[in-house]
C-alpha positions as CSV (number, residue, x, y, z in Angstrom):
1,M,14.5,55.2,64.0
2,P,13.4,51.7,63.0
3,K,13.8,48.7,65.1
4,K,16.9,46.9,64.1
5,N,15.7,43.1,63.6
6,K,17.0,40.7,61.2
7,T,14.8,41.5,58.3
8,F,15.6,45.1,58.2
9,I,17.8,45.9,55.2
10,D,18.5,49.6,54.0
11,T,17.2,50.6,50.7
12,K,20.5,51.0,48.9
13,S,21.8,47.6,50.0
14,A,18.3,46.0,48.8
15,A,18.7,47.7,45.4
16,L,22.0,46.5,45.0
17,L,21.1,43.0,46.1
18,L,18.4,42.9,44.0
19,A,20.2,44.4,41.0
20,E,22.9,41.7,41.3
21,S,20.3,38.7,41.6
22,V,18.7,40.0,38.5
23,T,21.7,40.3,36.4
24,E,23.0,37.1,37.7
25,A,19.9,35.3,36.9
26,Y,19.6,37.0,33.6
27,E,23.6,35.8,32.6
28,K,22.7,32.5,33.7
29,T,19.7,32.1,31.4
30,T,21.4,33.9,28.7
31,R,24.4,31.3,29.2
32,E,22.0,28.3,29.1
33,K,20.1,29.7,26.0
34,R,23.7,30.2,24.1
35,A,24.5,26.4,25.3
36,V,21.3,24.8,23.9
37,V,21.3,27.0,20.7
38,H,25.1,25.9,20.1
39,H,24.4,22.2,20.9
40,E,21.4,22.6,18.4
41,N,23.2,24.1,15.7
42,Q,25.8,21.5,16.2
43,S,23.8,18.6,16.0
44,T,21.6,20.1,12.9
45,S,24.8,21.2,11.1
46,S,26.5,17.8,11.4
47,K,23.4,16.1,9.8
48,K,23.0,18.8,6.9
49,C,26.5,19.4,6.2
50,S,28.3,15.6,6.0
51,P,30.8,16.1,3.2
52,S,29.1,12.9,1.4
53,S,25.7,14.6,1.4
54,A,26.7,18.1,0.8
55,G,28.8,16.8,-2.5
56,S,25.7,14.9,-3.6
57,K,23.4,18.0,-2.9
58,L,25.9,20.2,-5.2
59,N,25.9,17.3,-7.8
60,K,22.2,17.4,-7.8
61,A,21.9,21.0,-8.0
62,K,24.4,21.2,-10.9
63,E,22.3,18.7,-12.6
64,I,19.2,20.9,-12.4
65,I,21.1,23.5,-13.7
66,R,22.2,22.0,-16.4
67,A,19.1,20.4,-17.4
68,R,17.5,24.0,-17.3
69,S,20.4,25.2,-19.5
70,A,19.5,22.8,-21.7
71,A,16.0,22.9,-22.0
72,E,16.2,26.8,-22.5
73,K,18.7,26.3,-25.2
74,K,16.5,23.7,-27.2
75,Q,13.6,26.3,-27.0
76,K,15.7,29.1,-28.1
77,A,16.8,26.8,-31.2
78,E,13.1,26.0,-31.9
79,A,12.1,29.5,-31.7
80,R,14.5,30.5,-33.8
81,K,13.8,27.8,-36.5
82,L,10.4,28.8,-36.5
83,A,11.2,32.5,-37.1
84,N,13.4,31.7,-39.7
85,S,11.5,29.1,-41.7
86,P,9.7,30.8,-44.8
87,R,6.1,29.6,-43.6
88,N,5.9,32.3,-40.6
89,N,8.3,35.1,-42.1
90,P,6.5,37.1,-45.0
91,R,9.7,38.3,-46.5
92,T,11.3,35.0,-47.2
93,K,8.1,33.8,-48.1
94,S,7.4,36.2,-51.1
95,Q,11.4,35.7,-52.0
96,T,10.8,31.9,-52.1
97,Q,7.9,32.3,-54.5
98,S,9.7,34.7,-56.8
99,Q,12.5,32.5,-56.8
100,K,10.3,29.6,-57.8
101,K,8.8,31.8,-60.5
102,A,12.1,32.8,-61.8
103,V,13.4,29.5,-61.8
104,S,10.0,28.2,-63.7
105,F,10.8,30.9,-66.4
106,A,14.3,29.9,-66.9
C-alpha cells in the first residue's frame, strides 16, 4: 500500500479534477472569445450600417444600376439601328435600289 502523503491523489479523482479544470478553462476561453467577437461585431456593424450611410450606399448602388441599364438600352438601340439600316442589310439594300429604279422610270 502506498504511503499516504499530501501529494498523493488516486487516479480516478485526479482524472476528474483534470477533466473539470480542462472544461472550465475551455469554457472560459470560449466565453472570452465570444465576448471579443461580439464586441468587434457591434463596433464594426455600428460603423458600417448607420442608417444615413446605409441609405447613401443604397442610393449609390441604385444610381449605378440605372446608369448601367441606360447604357445597355442605348447600346441595344444603336445595334438595332445599325442592323435595320439599308447599308448593312442586303435585303433592304436591294429593295431600296429597286424602289429607286421604279421611281426613276415612273
